[in-house]
N, C-alpha and C positions, 0 to 999 in steps of 0.2 A: 295713950297718946304716942304718936310716932312722928319723927321728922321725915319719914319717907313718903313722898307723894304717891298717889294712885292715879291711874289714867282716868280721865273723865270724858273727854270728847275731842274731836277735831272740829274747829269752827271755820267756816268759809265766809269771807266777805262777799257781799252781793247786793244788787239793787232791789231784788224782790225775794226775801227769804222764803215766803210760802211757795212760790213757783219753783225755786231751786230745790227746796226740801221735797216737794212732790216728785220732781224728776228722780232724785236719788231713792226715794221710797219705792217708786215704780221699778227702777233699775234693779234694786236689791230685793224686791218683793218683801219689804218691811212694812210694818203698820203705818197708818196715816200719820202725817206730821202733827206735832203738838205746838201750838202757837202761844207765845206769851201774850198777856193782855194788850200790850201796846203794838203787837205785830212786828216788833223790831228784831225778835229772836225766835227762831223756830227750830225744834229738834226732831230728829227721827231716831227711834231707838230700835236696835236690832237684837239678835240673839245674844244672850248673856249680858244684856244691858249696854252693849256697845252703842255709842251715840255719835251721830253727825249733827252738827249745829250750824245754823245759818243766820248771819247778822246783817242787817241793812247798813249799807255804807253809801252815803251820798257821793256822787262823782266817781263811782266805781269804774276802774279801767281794767279790762281783762288782760291777763298775762299773755305774752307772745311766746309761741313755741315753734321752733326751737330757739328763736332769737332771744336776746336778753334786754331789749330796749325797755320792756316792761317785764321784769323777771317773774317766773312762776312761783318762786319761793318754796313751794311744796307741791307734791302731787300724791294721789292716793292710788294704791295698787289693789285690785280685786282679783281673787283667784277664780278661774273658770276652767271647765273641762273641755268645752267645744268652742274654740276661738271663732270659727265662722258663724255659728249660731249666736254667740254672744255679740259679735260685731253687728249682725243684722238686727238684733233686739235693741242694742244701744242706739243705733242709728234711727230706728223706728220711734224711739222715745225722745229723740231730739239731740243726741250727741253728734259731734262732727269728728270724722276720722282724721287724725293728724299723721299717723305713720303705721303702715301695715307691713313693712319690710322685715322686721324681726320674725323669726320662726316661732318663738315661744311667747310673744306678747304683742299687743297692739295698743297704740297710744291714741287717745280720744280727747276732745274737749267737751265739757258739759255745755248746756245751752248758753251759758254766759262766758265760756272761755277757760274755766279751770281745767288743767290737764288731769287725766286719770288713765290708768292702764288696766286692761284685762290681761291677766297673766295665766298661762298654762304651763308654768315652769315650777 
């Protein structure tokens, strides 16, 4: 027994857990999402057991970026070698480009507004 926690997952609030999990599974080329019996919680498990989880929230309001009227509260960074190819792929999967001015990373929103970055830094 230990008092030190271990990392389990990052959980995203969303109106449709299955749809958002499918977006991230496709973006990261991870296995198909696993849905809990009630459909309220869906997980995607990647290499080394890393998990992203998605939970249904009624009345979900997407964060605003870069504004803070509805704060983002967190965002996820993904490493990438080719920013241009990564941008094209993310957009084809349903992401929205928010900022492509930095030389070493690009800021996107997933299909329901959560910000994430593709980073070549």
